[in-house]
C-alpha positions in Angstrom: 142.2 96.1 81.6 138.8 95.4 80.4 140.3 93.1 77.7 142.8 95.7 76.5 146.5 94.9 76.2 148.9 97.3 77.8 152.4 97.6 79.2 152.9 98.4 82.8 155.5 101.0 83.5 158.7 100.0 85.3 158.5 101.0 88.9 161.2 103.5 90.0 162.9 104.1 93.3 160.5 106.9 94.3 157.6 104.6 93.7 159.1 102.0 96.0 159.9 104.6 98.6 156.3 105.8 98.7 155.1 102.3 99.3 157.7 101.8 102.1 156.6 105.1 103.7 153.0 104.1 103.7 153.8 100.6 105.0 155.7 102.1 107.9 152.6 104.4 108.7 150.2 101.4 108.5 152.4 99.3 110.8 152.6 102.1 113.4 148.8 102.1 113.6 149.3 99.0 115.8 146.2 97.1 114.8 147.6 93.9 113.3 147.3 95.2 109.8 149.8 95.1 107.0 150.3 96.9 103.6 150.8 94.0 101.2 152.7 95.2 98.1 151.7 93.8 94.7 149.3 91.2 96.1 147.1 89.8 93.3 143.4 90.3 93.9 140.3 88.9 92.2 138.5 92.0 90.8 135.8 90.8 88.4 135.4 94.0 86.4 139.2 94.5 86.0 141.2 93.0 83.1 140.7 89.3 83.0 139.1 89.4 86.5 142.4 90.2 88.4 144.3 93.2 89.5 147.7 93.6 91.2 147.5 96.9 93.1 150.6 98.7 94.4 149.4 98.0 98.0 146.5 96.4 99.9 145.9 97.2 103.6 144.4 94.2 105.3 144.7 92.2 108.6 148.0 90.3 108.7 146.5 86.9 108.1 144.0 87.9 105.4 145.8 86.2 102.5 147.1 83.1 104.3 146.3 80.0 102.3 145.3 81.9 99.2 147.0 81.7 95.8 148.3 84.3 93.5 144.8 85.9 93.1 143.2 86.4 96.4 139.6 87.0 97.4 139.0 90.8 98.1 137.2 89.9 101.4 138.9 91.6 104.3 140.8 94.2 102.3 140.5 97.6 104.1 142.2 99.8 101.5 143.7 99.5 98.0 146.6 101.8 97.1 147.9 102.9 93.7 150.8 105.2 93.0 151.0 106.6 89.5 153.8 105.5 87.4 153.9 108.3 84.8 153.3 106.0 81.8 150.9 106.9 79.0 148.1 104.6 80.4 148.1 106.2 83.9 145.2 108.5 83.3 142.8 105.9 82.0 144.0 103.1 84.3 144.6 104.7 87.8 142.2 107.6 87.6 139.2 106.1 85.7 139.1 102.3 85.4 140.6 101.2 88.7 138.4 103.4 90.9 135.3 102.1 89.1 136.5 98.5 89.4 137.5 98.8 93.0 134.1 100.4 93.9 132.2 97.7 92.1 134.1 95.2 94.1 133.2 97.0 97.4 136.7 97.8 98.5 136.1 100.4 101.3 138.9 102.9 100.5 140.9 103.5 97.4 144.0 105.7 98.0 145.5 107.2 94.8 149.0 108.9 95.3 149.2 110.9 92.0 152.8 111.9 91.3 151.8 113.7 88.1 149.4 116.1 89.8 151.1 116.1 93.2 147.8 115.2 94.8 146.4 112.4 97.0 142.9 111.2 96.3 141.0 109.3 98.9 138.0 107.5 97.5 135.5 106.0 100.0 131.9 104.9 100.5 131.6 102.5 97.5 128.0 102.1 96.3 128.6 99.1 94.0 129.1 101.4 91.0 131.4 104.2 92.1 132.9 105.8 95.2 130.4 108.4 96.6 133.1 110.4 98.4 136.4 111.6 97.0 138.7 113.9 98.9 141.6 115.4 97.0 144.5 117.3 98.7 147.8 118.5 97.4 151.0 117.0 98.6 151.9 118.7 101.9 148.4 118.6 103.4 147.0 116.1 105.9 144.1 113.8 104.9 142.1 111.5 106.9 141.8 107.9 105.6 138.3 107.0 106.7 137.1 103.9 108.5 137.9 101.1 108.3 141.4 102.5 107.9 141.2 105.3 110.5 144.6 106.9 109.8 145.5 110.6 109.5 148.0 110.8 106.7 150.5 113.8 106.6 151.5 113.9 102.9 154.4 116.4 103.3 157.1 113.7 102.6 155.5 112.9 99.2 156.9 116.2 97.9 160.4 114.5 98.0 159.4 111.6 95.8 157.8 113.1 92.7 159.6 112.7 89.3 
């Protein structure tokens, strides 16, 4: 990230279960959207201009015809789930929110298994997200438009390490 070499933590079963849980919720919203896991995205201010978020919520045909690194146009929400590695604090809590806001991604959802919190970043101004709502696992939180989903975070308590 930002020209720095790093090792990405190996994803564990709880990490995968969280993405599956969120995928199911997004599908049930019934609006022709899908949570794409690990889809590469062009993020100019991230690493070498690319990022591979844990999930991207977008209309089902958003990435049709695109290569490994897709254009961020049409992405409604970017999702990261902390992995517990030594780089999580810098990467998921500082660098990615800034890069995603600079790209104009409307909502950044961080599921932080280290602090047992969900952070919903929204209203990007081209530099940072102007709004950040933090709730502990077990509380409900609204994912603002263009997502428009109420997220009950109670199940996340079962998937922390």
